[in-house]
N, C-alpha and C positions, 0 to 999 in steps of 0.2 A: 600899689601897682598890681599885686596879685589879686586883690579884691576887685579892682577895675576890670581885669581880664575875665574874671569869673562872671561879673555882671554883664559884660559884653557877650559872653557865650550864651547866657540865659536869654538875653535880648534877641540874639540871632536865632536861637531855637524857637522862641515865640514867633518871630517874624516868619520863619520857615513854615511853622504849623499854620499860621494865619494864611500864608500864601497858598498852601496846599488846600486848606479848607475853602478859600475863596475860589480857586480854580475848579475844585470839585463841585462847589455850589453852582458856579456858572455852567458847568457841563451838565449837571442834573437839570438845571432850568432849561437849557437848550434842548435836552432830550425830551423833556415834558412838553416844551413848546412845539417841537417838531411832531411829537405824537398827537398833541391836540390839533395842530394844523392838519395833520393827516386825517384825523377823525372828523373835523369840521368839513374838510374837503369831501369826504365820503358822504356826510350828511347832506351837503349841498347837492351832490350828485344825485342822491336819492330824491331830494326835493324836486330837482329838475325832471326826474323820471315820473314823479307823481303829476307834475304840471303837464308833461307830455301826454300822460294818460287822459287827463281832463280834456286837453285839446283834441286828442284822437277821438274821444267820445262825441264831441261837438261835430267834428268833421265826418263822423260816421253818418250823421243825419244829413249833412249838406252834400256829401259826395254824389249821391244819386241824381242830384239836380244840377250838376256841373254842366255848363254850356248855356244855361238859361240867361245868363248875363248878356250874351251876345245876340239874343233874339230881339226882333223888332216888336215891341209891345203895341205900338200904334197899329201895325198891320194885324196883330193878333186880335185887337179889340174890334177892328173893322170886320174881320172875318167872322168873329163870334156874333156880331150884330146881324150879319147877313145870313149866317148858316146855323147859328147856335152851337158851332163846333170850333175847335182850335185849328191852328195851321199845322200842316204835316210835321214841320220841324219841332214844334212844341209837343206834339203827340209822340214823337220819337223819344224825347226826354222822359215823358210820362210813362211810356211803355217800359223803359229801363228802370225807372223808379218803382213801378208797380211790382216788379219782380223781386224787390227787396223785402224780406220778411219783417223788417223793422217797422213797417207801416201796416196799419189795418185797412188802409184804403186811401184814395186820393179824391177829395171833394172840392168842388168849385162853387163859390158864392159870389155873385156879382156885387160890385161895390154899392149899387143902388138898393140893395136889399135892406128893408127898413126894420122888419121884426123877424129876426132869425128863429127865435124860439117857437114861433107859430108855424114854421114850415114843417110839413110831414115828409116831403120828398126833397132830396138834394141831388144836384147834378154830381154824379160820381163817374170817375174814369173807369171804363171797362176794358181790360187788357185784351179780352178775346176779340171784341169788335173794333178795338182801338178807337173808341168813341166815348163821348160823354152821354151817360144815360141817367134817367131818373131812378133813384133808389133811396130806401130809408137809411137813416144814419143816427148816430148818437148826438141828439140835439145839443145836450149840455157841453160836451167836449168840442164839437164842431163850432158851435156858436160862441163859446167862451174863447176859443182860439181866434176866431174872426174878430170878436169884440176887442180883445187885447191888441190885435194887429191894427184895427181901425183907430183905436185911441192913440196908439204909438205913432201911426203915420200922420195923424193930424198935427202932431208936434214937429215931425221931421220934414214935412212936405215943402216948406218954404225954401229950404236950402239943400234938398236931397237931389243927388245927381246920378243915381243909379236906377236901372229899370226894374229892380226887385229888392225886396228887403225880407230877410228871414227873421221871424219872431217866434220864440218858444213860450208856450204856456206850461211852465215848469217841466215836468216829465210827461205831461198828458198828450201834448200835440205840438206839431211844428206847422206854422202858417207862413206862406210866402205871399207878400203883397206885390201885385203886378202893377208897375208904375208906368204911365204914359208920360214920358218926359216932355212931349210937345206941348201939352196943356197942363202939366204939373198936377195930374190927377191919378187916383188909384182906379184901375180898371176892374179889378176883382181880387179874390183871395183863394189861394190853394191851401186847403187845410188837410193835414195828414195825422190822424190819431195814432198814437204810439202803441205798438204791440208789446205790452208790458212783460208778458211771459217770455217772449223772445229776447227783449232788451236785457232782462236780468239774467235769465238762465242760459241763453245761447250767445250773448255778447259780453255783458259786463263781467260776470263771474269767470268765464274762460279767459278773458283778456287779463283780469287781475291775476289769475293763476299763472298765466304765461309770462306776464311781465315781472311779477314780484316773487311768485313761488312761496314756499313755506318760510316761516320765521328763521329756521336754522340755516337755510340756504342763502337767504338774501339779507338777513339782519334787520328786516323791516316788516311791519304788519300794517296793512291798509284796510280800513273798514269803510264801506259805502253806507252812510247813515242818513236816514230821513229824520231831520230834527223836529219836524212838526208832530210826528207820531212816535218819536224816540225809539226808532226801530232800526236794526241793522239789516240792510237789504242784501249786501254781498260782502265777502271778505277774502283777502288774499290767502289767509290761513284759517279756515273754519275751526281748527282745533284750538285756536287762541281766542279766548273770550274777550269781549270788549270791556275796557275799563277806562273810564274818563281820566283817571289819574295817570294812566300810561301815555295818553295822547300828548305828543310834543308839538305838533302843528297841524293845521287844517288847510285844505285846498278846496276852493270853490270851483264849480264848472262855469266857464265863460259863456254868458248869454243863455244858458239853459239850466235845467234842474235846479230851480231856485230853492226848492225844499230839501235838496240833497247836498251833501258835501262829503269830502274824503277826509277821514280822521287817520292820522299817521302816528305810529309808535316805533321808535328805533330800539332795536335790541342789540344783541351781540353779532355784528356783521363779521363774516370771515376775514375781511380786510382789516377791520378794527381789531379783531382778535390777534391777527398777525402783527399789527402795529404794537399792541400791548405786549405780545411775546418778545418782539424785537426790543422794546423798551426795557423789559425785564432782563433780557440777556445783557443789554448795554449797561444797565445799572449794576449787574453782578460784576461785569468786567471793570467798570469804573470803580465800584466799591473795592474790588481786589487791588486795583492799581493804587487807590487812595490809601488803603491800609499798608500796602507794600511800601509806598513812598514814605508814609508817616512812620512805619516801623523802621525803615532804613535810616531816616533822619534821627529818630530817637536812639536807635542802635549806635549810630556814629557818635551822637552826643554822649551817650553813656560810656562808649568805648574811649572817647577822648577824655572824659572825666576820670575813668579808671586809669588810663595811661598817665594822666597828670598826677593822680594820687600815688600810683606806683612809682613814678619818677621822684615824687617828693619823699616817699618812704625810702627809696633807694639812696637818695641824697642824705636823708637823715641817718640811714644805716651806715653809709660810708663815713660820715662824720663821727658817728658813735663808735664804730668798729676801729676807726683810726685812733681815736682816743683810748679805747680799750686795749688795743695792741701796744700803744706807746707806754701806757701806765706800767704793765709788768716789765716791759723792756727797760724802762727808766729805773725801776726799783732794782732789777737784777744788775743793771749797769752800775748803779751807785754802790750796791753791796759788793760787787766784784772789784770796783776800784778801791774800796776800803780794805778789802782782803789783800788785794795785790800790793797796796802800799805798805802793808804790814802794820796798819794802825790798830788792828784788832788782834790781841793776843790772849784775851780771856776766853777760857773754854766755853763758858756759858754764852758769851756773846758770839763766839764762833758758831756754836750750835744754832743760836737764834738766826744768825745771818744765813746759815745753810738751810734752815727750815724755810726762811723767808724766800730764798732763791728757788727752793724746791716747790713751794706752794704757788709762786708766781709762774713758774715754768709749766706746772700742771694747768693752771688757769689759761695760759697762753696756748697750750696744746689743745685744750678743749675748744677754744674759740676757732683755732685753725681746723680742727676736725669737723666742726659744724659747717664752716665755709666749704670744706671739701665735700661734705655730704650734700650740701645744696648744689654744688657744681656738678656732682655725679648725677643727682636727680634731674637736673636741667638737661643733661646730655644723655640720659638713660644709660649711664655707665656704672650704676650701682651693682656690685657683685653680690647677688643673692644666691646662696647655696641652701636650698631647702633640704631639710632632713627631719626624720621622725624625732619628735621631742615631747617629753612629758612636761607640760607647762608648769604643773605644780612643783615639780622638782627644780626646774629652771628658776622659777620665781622665788622659791624658798632659798635657793643658793644666793640670789641677788640680795635678798633681805638680810641674810646672815653676813654678807660681805659689807653691807652699808648700815647695819643696825647701829654701830657705834657712832658713825657720822651723824645719823639722824638724831640720836640721843644727845650728842654734843650740841646740836642746833636747838635743843630744848623741845623737841616734838614728841608727842605721844603717838606711837605707831600701833594701830589695831589691824590685825590680819584675820582673814577667814579664808583658808585655802583648803579646798576639798581634795581628798586623796583619790576620789572616784571620778577621774576625768580621763577621756580617751586621748590618744596620741594625736598631735597636730603636726603638719609639715610646715616648718618655719626656718628662717635663718637665725641662728642663735645670736650672732653679732647684731643683727637688726633688732632682736628682742631686747638686748641690753641697751641699745640706743633709745628704743621706744620707752621702756620703763624708766630709764635714766632721765630722759627729758620730762616725762610726766612728774616724776618725783622732784626734779629741780624746780619746775613751775609751782608745785604744791608748796615747796619750802619758800620760794622766792616771793610768792604772792599771798603768804599767810597773813592772817589778821592777829587779833589779840589771842585767839584760841588756837594754839599750835597743835593741830591734829591732822593726822594722815591715816586714811583707812584704805586697805588693800584687800580685795576679795577675788576669789577665783572659783568658778563652778561651771558645770556643764548644763546647758539647756538645749535639749534635743540634739541636733547635729552641729551645735556650736559650743565652743569653749569660751566663756565670757570672763574677761578681766576688767575689774573696776578699780580706779584710783580716785579717792575722794578726799577733799579737804574742806575746812571750814574757814576759808580765807576771805579775800575781798570780793570774789565772784566776778562775773563778766556782765557788763551792761547788755541789755537786749539788742541795742542797735549794732553792737559789735559781734554778736554771735555768729552771723553769717560770714564774717571776714576773718575769724581767728585762725583759720587754717591757710590763709594766704601768706605768701612770702613777704617779709618786712613789715607785716601789719602788727601794730600794737594798739590795744584799746587806749584811747586818749584819756588824759586827766586822772582817771582813777588809778590805773596801773603804772603808767610811765613816770608819774611824778616822783615816786620814792623808790623805784626799783630800776636796776640796770638790765638791759636786754637788747636783742637785735631783731626780734620778730621772726626768728628762724625755727625755733624749737618745735612748735606745733606743725609747721609746714613740713619739717623733716619727719615727724611722727606720722602724719597722715600719709605721706608718700611711702614710707617703709611699711606701714600697715597694709596699704593697698597692694604693694609689690609682693607681700607675703600672703595675699589672697584674703585678707581680712577687711573689716570695716570699723570705723570709729564714729562715735557720737558723743555729744556732751549735753548735760543739763546743768544750768547755773542760775544762781540768783544773787543779785548784788548784796554784799555784806553778809551772806550766809554760806558762800562757798560754791565749789564746782564738783561735778562728778563726771569723769571721762570713762566711757565704756568702749572696750575693744572686743570684737568677736572674731575668732578664727574658726574656720570649718574643721570638723573632725577629719582626720586623714583616712582615705580609702585603703583597704588592705593591699590593693594592687599597687598603689603608690609606694607603700612601705616596702613591699616585696621588691619592686623595681629598684628602689634606693639601695637595699642591701645586696642585691645582685650586682649592681654596678659599683658598690663600695663595700666589699667584704670586710668583716671585722672578726676579731677573735671570739670564739664561742662564749668565753666567760663574760666578755664585755657585752656581747649581744644579749645574753640572758639577763645581765644586770640592767642594761639601758632599755630593753624592749620586752620586758617580761610579759606584758599583755599581748604582744604580737605572737611570741613563740610558745607561750604557755598552754 
């Protein structure tokens, strides 16, 4: 049953971890999806801006001729045949268009012109006189524009329902075919050569600058490129060199600039940078929450495990101590009954019974004292009275009192106690308990070689006490638990020895209450070495003690010669 509960706990822990990982993964995915959606939205918005720029460029050519659609081309043709000029309404439109610097001029070629390249003089609109006059022109640009328009209109005329059609010869010119809808024929062609310097320097470049700005401000770089000449005509950020590898999409101009296109590269947009920053912050918060939840879950699991182990050790301790208390009581009770009934009258047997009762009562007293020490430690009621002490003298006194007992147990005791150690402030009763418990453990867990080594020396500002044995040693897995209450190393130590798991817990508690520290080195089947370090007493502490606890001069000189000498 116990094993089943342990398995269930591990399964629940694993399920909890999987749930946390799953939820965290879903949140991370959602954050990245939201961030990518935001970036894609920003890119689509930029693409729309580029498309708007291309449309705006086309409309820049068309706008000056707004209103031509509503004019009567049949009337215009009739007026031209009669006077060689256009109607006043059309001249008004041409006058407005002629003022636009994007055109180098407005030329008219009748539809019945057969060989444009042989013409020396073209009819050109003169804004000053508001009339058509004969003037020289660029034959190749004007005639090419008219030729393209004528070819295009041959295809469109059968189903064309508008009185004009705008046709571009790439970036060179714009031609308007004037259509007489009554007889489905083209009356003539208005051709406007493009002012290239104005188009690039005064329109396209400033418009790119205004709409997109620098790469740092907009997160986008737009190049206007002539693919036939592999040349960059204009750029939204002249400081950024064109690189084919950077281009992420291209945009053509609708119906014009066939040799040109817009090449676009996305860089770090401020909005995208803000999205990345927000994502980073959210990931930090999510990561912190993940580790907090995972840590809390593992902490609760470990705490529950420890509580269970402690409860098991307490239960084992209660069973053990009950047995240990009952044993001496039963022995003393049996011996007392025999003595009370008068069954024993032999002196030697009387003495044996008395010794038996005495030893069992001492054993019982020690167990009760340990229990009281633990209870005091748990409630912080230990009465610690610090006083100036020469540890070498105190330790030598303990060894002399217990040397016979140690010898009777068959142990070899090796000591190395330095006379040159400073005074420490400790409680003498605590020291007796500390050294007593360490000696008891050394004896209890001895192996075949019955050896105990005790050394005392000063190292800097610490007085160091070592108790060493060559016994069973402590398993590595148990080292971190040996100072816990009720803990006993399994299998190796508990199998053949009696104990309650209290001794080392009491030792550590008393050492720390006396301002010291304890450590241990151990190796299985080779023994253990416990090291205790107490700080050297300050003169002010010694002086304060004797001021509050006056003693006779002879005793002061004897016990504290280093202080008063």
